[in-house]
Each structure stands twice: as C-alpha cells, then as structure tokens.
TIMI-2910 file (N, C-alpha, C, CB; in pm, 1 decimal, decimal comma, always signed):
<rs>
+----------+----------+----------+----------+----------+----------+----------+----------+----------+----------+----------+----------+------+
!      n_x !      n_y !      n_z !     ca_x !     ca_y !     ca_z !      c_x !      c_y !      c_z !     cb_x !     cb_y !     cb_z ! resn !
+----------+----------+----------+----------+----------+----------+----------+----------+----------+----------+----------+----------+------+
!  +5715,5 ! -19876,7 ! +13936,8 !  +5808,9 ! -19953,2 ! +14013,6 !  +5893,4 ! -19857,9 ! +14096,0 !  +5895,7 ! -20041,2 ! +13923,1 !  Met !
!  +5938,5 ! -19906,5 ! +14210,4 !  +6014,1 ! -19821,4 ! +14301,3 !  +6141,5 ! -19893,8 ! +14343,0 !  +5929,1 ! -19783,1 ! +14425,5 !  Lys !
!  +6252,5 ! -19820,1 ! +14340,8 !  +6382,3 ! -19871,9 ! +14381,1 !  +6432,8 ! -19791,4 ! +14500,0 !  +6483,4 ! -19866,6 ! +14263,6 !  Phe !
!  +6498,3 ! -19857,7 ! +14592,1 !  +6559,6 ! -19788,7 ! +14705,7 !  +6704,4 ! -19756,9 ! +14673,1 !  +6550,4 ! -19874,2 ! +14834,7 !  Ser !
!  +6750,6 ! -19640,7 ! +14719,1 !  +6890,8 ! -19603,6 ! +14701,8 !  +6968,5 ! -19642,4 ! +14827,3 !  +6905,3 ! -19451,1 ! +14672,6 !  Thr !
!  +7099,8 ! -19650,8 ! +14814,1 !  +7180,8 ! -19696,9 ! +14927,1 !  +7173,6 ! -19603,3 ! +15047,6 !  +7324,7 ! -19712,1 ! +14884,0 !  Tyr !
!  +7142,3 ! -19474,8 ! +15027,0 !  +7136,9 ! -19382,8 ! +15140,4 !  +6996,3 ! -19365,8 ! +15196,4 !  +7191,1 ! -19248,6 ! +15099,8 !  Glu !
!  +6899,6 ! -19444,5 ! +15144,1 !  +6764,3 ! -19439,9 ! +15199,0 !  +6663,5 ! -19362,2 ! +15117,3 !  +6769,0 ! -19382,7 ! +15333,0 !  Gly !
!  +6703,4 ! -19311,8 ! +15002,0 !  +6609,8 ! -19243,4 ! +14914,2 !  +6538,3 ! -19343,2 ! +14824,8 !  +6682,1 ! -19138,4 ! +14829,7 !  Gly !
!  +6464,3 ! -19291,5 ! +14728,7 !  +6393,3 ! -19378,9 ! +14635,0 !  +6400,8 ! -19322,4 ! +14493,8 !  +6246,1 ! -19396,5 ! +14677,7 !  Thr !
!  +6387,0 ! -19411,8 ! +14397,3 !  +6368,8 ! -19375,0 ! +14256,9 !  +6240,6 ! -19444,5 ! +14212,5 !  +6494,3 ! -19416,7 ! +14166,2 !  Ile !
!  +6141,7 ! -19365,2 ! +14175,1 !  +6014,4 ! -19419,5 ! +14129,6 !  +6005,6 ! -19401,1 ! +13979,0 !  +5894,2 ! -19350,9 ! +14201,5 !  Thr !
!  +5968,7 ! -19508,4 ! +13909,0 !  +5955,2 ! -19505,3 ! +13763,8 !  +5808,5 ! -19530,2 ! +13730,5 !  +6048,7 ! -19611,5 ! +13694,7 !  Val !
!  +5750,1 ! -19436,3 ! +13654,4 !  +5608,8 ! -19447,8 ! +13616,1 !  +5595,8 ! -19436,0 ! +13464,8 !  +5522,7 ! -19339,1 ! +13686,7 !  Arg !
!  +5514,6 ! -19522,9 ! +13408,0 !  +5483,8 ! -19511,9 ! +13264,9 !  +5376,6 ! -19404,9 ! +13247,6 !  +5436,2 ! -19649,8 ! +13205,3 !  Arg !
!  +5395,6 ! -19318,8 ! +13149,1 !  +5299,7 ! -19212,3 ! +13120,1 !  +5280,9 ! -19206,9 ! +12968,5 !  +5348,4 ! -19073,2 ! +13176,9 !  Ala !
!  +5196,8 ! -19293,8 ! +12917,8 !  +5175,9 ! -19300,3 ! +12773,6 !  +5296,6 ! -19360,5 ! +12704,1 !  +5146,8 ! -19161,5 ! +12717,4 !  Gly !
!  +5358,4 ! -19282,4 ! +12615,5 !  +5475,6 ! -19329,9 ! +12541,0 !  +5606,0 ! -19279,5 ! +12602,3 !  +5466,7 ! -19285,7 ! +12395,1 !  His !
!  +5601,7 ! -19244,9 ! +12727,7 !  +5723,2 ! -19199,0 ! +12796,4 !  +5724,2 ! -19253,1 ! +12938,2 !  +5732,2 ! -19043,6 ! +12797,3 !  Arg !
!  +5835,9 ! -19235,2 ! +13005,0 !  +5849,2 ! -19274,6 ! +13144,5 !  +5892,6 ! -19154,3 ! +13226,4 !  +5949,9 ! -19390,8 ! +13160,1 !  Phe !
!  +5840,5 ! -19144,5 ! +13347,1 !  +5881,7 ! -19041,8 ! +13443,1 !  +5963,5 ! -19109,7 ! +13552,1 !  +5757,6 ! -18966,4 ! +13503,9 !  Asp !
!  +6080,4 ! -19054,7 ! +13580,2 !  +6165,5 ! -19100,2 ! +13689,8 !  +6164,9 ! -18989,7 ! +13794,9 !  +6312,8 ! -19133,3 ! +13640,4 !  Phe !
!  +6133,5 ! -19025,0 ! +13919,2 !  +6132,1 ! -18927,7 ! +14028,8 !  +6228,4 ! -18976,0 ! +14136,8 !  +5987,1 ! -18908,5 ! +14086,8 !  Glu !
!  +6324,5 ! -18891,3 ! +14168,8 !  +6425,3 ! -18924,5 ! +14269,8 !  +6393,4 ! -18845,8 ! +14396,6 !  +6570,6 ! -18892,6 ! +14218,5 !  Val !
!  +6384,0 ! -18918,8 ! +14509,3 !  +6357,0 ! -18854,9 ! +14639,0 !  +6469,6 ! -18887,5 ! +14736,1 !  +6220,0 ! -18901,4 ! +14696,8 !  Lys !
!  +6501,6 ! -18790,1 ! +14820,2 !  +6603,3 ! -18811,5 ! +14922,6 !  +6542,8 ! -18887,9 ! +15040,2 !  +6662,7 ! -18676,5 ! +14970,0 !  Asp !
!  +6624,2 ! -18925,3 ! +15139,3 !  +6572,1 ! -19002,8 ! +15252,5 !  +6458,5 ! -18934,5 ! +15329,4 !  +6683,7 ! -19032,0 ! +15347,2 !  Pro !
!  +6448,9 ! -18801,5 ! +15320,4 !  +6340,6 ! -18728,6 ! +15387,3 !  +6212,4 ! -18726,9 ! +15305,2 !  +6383,8 ! -18586,3 ! +15416,1 !  Lys !
!  +6218,1 ! -18785,6 ! +15184,2 !  +6100,5 ! -18789,7 ! +15098,4 !  +6083,5 ! -18669,0 ! +15009,3 !  +5980,5 ! -18804,6 ! +15180,9 !  Gly !
!  +6184,4 ! -18581,4 ! +15005,2 !  +6176,7 ! -18462,4 ! +14921,0 !  +6227,3 ! -18495,2 ! +14780,9 !  +6258,3 ! -18346,0 ! +14982,6 !  Glu !
!  +6154,4 ! -18450,6 ! +14680,2 !  +6194,9 ! -18474,1 ! +14542,2 !  +6320,0 ! -18392,8 ! +14511,5 !  +6080,7 ! -18438,1 ! +14444,0 !  Thr !
!  +6422,4 ! -18460,8 ! +14462,2 !  +6547,5 ! -18393,1 ! +14426,2 !  +6567,7 ! -18385,6 ! +14275,9 !  +6665,4 ! -18464,0 ! +14489,6 !  Thr !
!  +6497,7 ! -18471,8 ! +14200,1 !  +6508,8 ! -18468,5 ! +14054,0 !  +6389,1 ! -18538,8 ! +13992,1 !  +6640,8 ! -18534,5 ! +14006,7 !  Ala !
!  +6350,3 ! -18490,5 ! +13875,9 !  +6251,7 ! -18560,2 ! +13794,4 !  +6307,3 ! -18563,6 ! +13652,4 !  +6109,8 ! -18489,9 ! +13800,2 !  Thr !
!  +6287,1 ! -18676,1 ! +13585,7 !  +6336,8 ! -18693,8 ! +13449,8 !  +6227,1 ! -18758,7 ! +13366,7 !  +6467,0 ! -18779,7 ! +13447,7 !  Val !
!  +6202,7 ! -18704,8 ! +13249,1 !  +6109,4 ! -18765,6 ! +13154,7 !  +6190,6 ! -18824,1 ! +13040,9 !  +6004,3 ! -18661,9 ! +13102,0 !  Glu !
!  +6161,3 ! -18949,4 ! +13004,5 !  +6232,4 ! -19016,1 ! +12896,2 !  +6132,7 ! -19084,5 ! +12804,8 !  +6334,3 ! -19117,9 ! +12951,2 !  Met !
!  +6170,4 ! -19095,6 ! +12677,6 !  +6088,5 ! -19174,6 ! +12585,7 !  +6095,8 ! -19320,8 ! +12627,8 !  +6135,8 ! -19156,7 ! +12437,7 !  Ser !
!  +6000,3 ! -19399,2 ! +12583,5 !  +6001,9 ! -19542,6 ! +12614,8 !  +6130,5 ! -19607,6 ! +12565,7 !  +5880,4 ! -19612,8 ! +12552,3 !  Ser !
!  +6175,2 ! -19570,7 ! +12445,8 !  +6299,3 ! -19628,0 ! +12391,1 !  +6420,1 ! -19593,9 ! +12477,4 !  +6322,3 ! -19578,0 ! +12248,5 !  Asp !
!  +6429,9 ! -19468,2 ! +12521,0 !  +6543,0 ! -19427,9 ! +12604,3 !  +6538,6 ! -19495,4 ! +12741,0 !  +6544,8 ! -19276,3 ! +12621,2 !  Asp !
!  +6420,2 ! -19506,4 ! +12799,1 !  +6407,1 ! -19572,5 ! +12929,3 !  +6445,6 ! -19719,7 ! +12918,1 !  +6263,0 ! -19558,7 ! +12983,3 !  Ala !
!  +6399,9 ! -19785,6 ! +12812,2 !  +6435,2 ! -19926,2 ! +12791,3 !  +6586,2 ! -19941,5 ! +12775,1 !  +6362,1 ! -19982,6 ! +12667,6 !  Trp !
!  +6648,3 ! -19852,5 ! +12700,3 !  +6793,3 ! -19856,1 ! +12680,4 !  +6866,4 ! -19837,9 ! +12813,4 !  +6836,8 ! -19747,3 ! +12580,3 !  Ser !
!  +6823,2 ! -19742,1 ! +12893,8 !  +6884,8 ! -19717,6 ! +13024,6 !  +6875,6 ! -19840,9 ! +13113,2 !  +6818,2 ! -19598,2 ! +13094,0 !  Leu !
!  +6756,9 ! -19897,6 ! +13125,9 !  +6737,9 ! -20012,8 ! +13213,2 !  +6808,8 ! -20137,8 ! +13159,2 !  +6589,1 ! -20040,8 ! +13230,6 !  Leu !
!  +6812,9 ! -20153,2 ! +13027,1 !  +6884,9 ! -20267,0 ! +12967,5 !  +7034,5 ! -20256,0 ! +12990,5 !  +6856,4 ! -20276,0 ! +12817,4 !  Ser !
!  +7089,9 ! -20135,4 ! +12973,0 !  +7232,9 ! -20115,3 ! +12996,3 !  +7267,7 ! -20136,4 ! +13142,9 !  +7275,2 ! -19975,0 ! +12951,9 !  Glu !
!  +7180,6 ! -20093,9 ! +13231,8 !  +7203,0 ! -20118,2 ! +13375,3 !  +7204,0 ! -20267,6 ! +13403,8 !  +7094,4 ! -20048,3 ! +13460,7 !  Leu !
!  +7108,9 ! -20341,1 ! +13347,1 !  +7104,8 ! -20485,6 ! +13364,9 !  +7229,1 ! -20553,0 ! +13311,3 !  +6983,2 ! -20542,9 ! +13297,9 !  Gly !
!  +7275,8 ! -20509,4 ! +13195,3 !  +7396,9 ! -20567,2 ! +13135,9 !  +7518,2 ! -20539,8 ! +13226,1 !  +7421,0 ! -20509,3 ! +12993,1 !  Ala !
!  +7524,8 ! -20420,4 ! +13281,6 !  +7636,1 ! -20383,9 ! +13369,7 !  +7633,3 ! -20467,4 ! +13497,1 !  +7630,9 ! -20233,8 ! +13404,5 !  Glu !
!  +7514,1 ! -20491,6 ! +13550,4 !  +7503,3 ! -20572,1 ! +13670,9 !  +7543,4 ! -20717,2 ! +13647,1 !  +7362,5 ! -20565,9 ! +13724,3 !  Leu !
!  +7523,9 ! -20765,4 ! +13524,2 !  +7558,7 ! -20902,8 ! +13489,8 !  +7700,4 ! -20917,6 ! +13436,8 !  +7462,4 ! -20955,4 ! +13388,5 !  Asn !
!  +7776,0 ! -20807,1 ! +13428,1 !  +7914,2 ! -20812,2 ! +13373,6 !  +8010,2 ! -20873,3 ! +13471,9 !  +7963,0 ! -20672,5 ! +13335,9 !  Ala !
+----------+----------+----------+----------+----------+----------+----------+----------+----------+----------+----------+----------+------+
</rs>
C-alpha cells in the first residue's frame, strides 16, 4: 500500500513474510528512510494512527 505525504512524497508499506517494510521517499522520489517492523509492531502503529484519526 502507498500513502502520499502532504509535501508530495510517499510512504510505501510492503509485507515481507512476518515483517513489514516501510519506505519513505521525498517528492523527487529519493528514498529518505527505510524501516523494518514486525507484523505486531506494524499493526500497533497503524491501529494507533487510526485511533488518533478518529479521536
């Protein structure tokens, strides 16, 4: 799944077995960060974000 950032970059989330890879790119398409998380941690992050958006 891919999300757009407010300044024109992207955050791409990919499942890789029992973990998730998050790749952050700037508006020019250059990778600025990569993060690997366990499935549990990724689920917690996305759930907390959803809860915050619904607050």
